[in-house]
N, C-alpha and C positions, 0 to 999 in steps of 0.2 A: 760264169767266170767273169771278172772286170778286168779290162785290160787298157792301158794307157800308150799310144802310139804318137812319136813324133813325126810328121810326114817331113819328106824331104822335096826340095825343087818346087813347093807351092805358097800360095799364101797362108792357108791354113797352119797352125803351129801345134794343133794340139789334137787328137782325137781320142774320146772316152767311147770304150764299148763294152758292152754285157751281152755274153751269149752263154746259152744254158740247151745243152744236149742239142747243138748244131742250129738253134734258132737265135736270129739276132733280136734280142729284148730291147735293147736300146743303144743310140748312138748321140754321142754328142760332139760337133766339131767347132773347134776354136778358132776365131780367124775365119778368112777366106770370104768368099761372097755368101753374105747371109742368106738371101733369097735361095742360092743353088744347095748350099749345104745342110739346111734345114730341109728343103726339099727331098735330096738325098737321102737323107735321115729317115723322114716319114715313109718315103718309099719302101727301102729296105727293112723297115720295122716289122718284124713276125716272119723275116723270110729265111729260109735255109741258108745256111751260110757258103754252100756250095753255090747256090744259084745266084746269090749276089756277088759272088767271086766272077762267076761266067759273066754277068751282066757288066761289070764295072771295068773289070781288067782290059787295060791298053786303052782307056781313053784318055784322050791330049786335050791339055788345055793351051793353044797357040802352037810356040815352038817350045813350049818346058821340056818336051819328052816324057810328062806326065800329068796329071791332074791331081785335082781333090778325089773323083770317085777312083781313077787308079791308085793313090795313095792307100784308100781305104781297102780296097781288094787286097793289096799287100800286108796290111794290119790283119785283115782276117785270114789271109793265107799264114800270117804268123801264130794267130791263135790256134787254128786249125792243126799246124803243126805241134803247138804246146800241148793241146788235148790230146793227140795220139801217141805222145811219148808213154 
């Protein structure tokens, strides 16, 4: 399943995520801090969706109340909920 998520409250503007059988196959983050977003996407490629959510959920960026990793976890939760219907 390929999914597009528009994050809220962060510098990135779009996340394109491909998940098959609960495994993250690819993530592309548009906008944000390039080094960090590329690093995040490479680290979670091949990871189980639940493990990625567990590791990324709740990470904050300054005083924003969220971050690109946190927004990615939220996007992954949306994907997980969609696939369980």
